[in-house]
C-alpha positions as CSV (number, residue, x, y, z in Angstrom):
1,M,-8.1,-1.9,3.2
2,K,-11.8,-2.3,5.1
3,Q,-10.1,-4.4,8.1
4,K,-6.7,-3.3,7.9
5,A,-6.7,0.4,7.6
6,K,-9.2,1.4,10.0
7,E,-6.9,2.4,12.4
8,D,-2.9,3.5,11.0
9,V,-0.5,1.2,9.9
10,P,2.6,1.0,8.0
11,E,2.3,0.4,4.6
12,E,4.1,-2.5,4.6
13,V,1.1,-4.1,6.3
14,L,-1.4,-3.9,3.1
15,S,1.9,-4.4,1.0
16,D,1.9,-8.0,2.5
17,A,-1.4,-8.4,2.4
18,F,-1.5,-8.1,-1.4
19,I,1.5,-10.3,-2.4
20,R,-0.1,-12.7,0.3
21,A,-3.2,-13.0,-1.9
22,F,-1.7,-12.8,-5.0
23,P,2.1,-14.3,-5.2
24,A,2.7,-15.0,-8.4
25,V,3.2,-11.3,-8.3
26,L,6.3,-11.7,-7.2
27,A,7.1,-13.7,-10.1
28,E,6.6,-10.7,-12.8
29,V,9.7,-8.6,-11.4
30,A,12.8,-8.7,-13.3
31,S,14.8,-11.1,-12.2
32,D,18.4,-8.8,-12.4
33,H,17.1,-6.5,-10.1
34,W,19.3,-5.0,-7.6
35,V,17.0,-6.0,-5.0
36,E,14.4,-8.9,-3.5
37,P,11.5,-8.8,-5.3
38,K,9.3,-8.8,-2.1
39,V,10.7,-5.7,-1.8
40,E,10.3,-4.5,-5.8
41,V,6.2,-5.3,-5.3
42,R,6.3,-3.6,-2.2
43,R,7.1,0.0,-3.6
44,C,4.9,-0.4,-6.4
45,F,2.1,-1.1,-4.9
46,S,2.9,1.2,-2.2
47,L,3.2,4.1,-5.0
48,R,0.9,3.0,-7.8
49,F,-2.0,1.7,-5.9
50,L,-2.0,3.1,-2.6
51,E,-0.5,7.2,-3.3
52,R,-1.2,7.1,-7.4
53,F,-4.7,5.4,-6.6
54,C,-5.6,5.4,-3.6
55,E,-4.8,8.8,-2.4
56,Y,-5.7,10.0,-5.7
57,F,-9.2,9.3,-5.1
58,A,-9.7,9.8,-1.3
59,L,-10.1,6.9,-0.4
60,V,-7.2,6.9,2.2
61,D,-5.0,9.7,4.4
62,I,-1.4,8.6,4.0
63,Q,1.1,10.7,6.9
64,R,4.6,10.4,5.2
65,E,7.8,10.0,8.3
66,K,11.1,10.9,6.7
67,V,13.1,8.4,8.1
68,A,16.6,8.7,6.1
69,P,17.4,10.9,3.3
70,Y,15.8,9.3,0.6
71,Q,13.1,7.4,2.7
72,I,10.0,8.2,3.3
73,R,7.9,6.1,6.1
74,R,3.9,5.8,5.2
75,I,1.4,5.2,7.7
76,I,-2.3,4.7,5.9
77,R,-5.5,5.4,7.2
78,K,-9.0,4.4,5.5
79,S,-10.7,8.6,4.2
80,A,-14.1,9.4,5.9
81,F,-14.5,9.6,2.1
82,Y,-14.0,5.7,2.0
83,D,-16.4,5.0,4.9
84,Q,-19.0,7.3,3.3
85,Y,-18.8,5.8,-0.3
86,I,-17.7,2.4,-0.4
87,K,-20.0,-0.3,0.9
88,W,-19.0,-3.7,1.4
89,V,-22.0,-6.3,0.8
90,K,-21.6,-9.9,2.6
């Protein structure tokens, strides 16, 4: 998130980076689901990690755009709090 969310980035970019980092997560999705595993993992990542963790603890700012009656597009940007309190050491 440090590099990718410096500027506004669609949630799919971050969730795809998560899937590339942890490809075994696709095998954890139930096989009887009506959506493909990649889509389900994206939804879970966005809801559970980005919204319920990162946004809750003010690590990211999320802009929501209504795309369809039951579909929201989220644009993610790391917050000033993130820059102030999280330091990455190389």
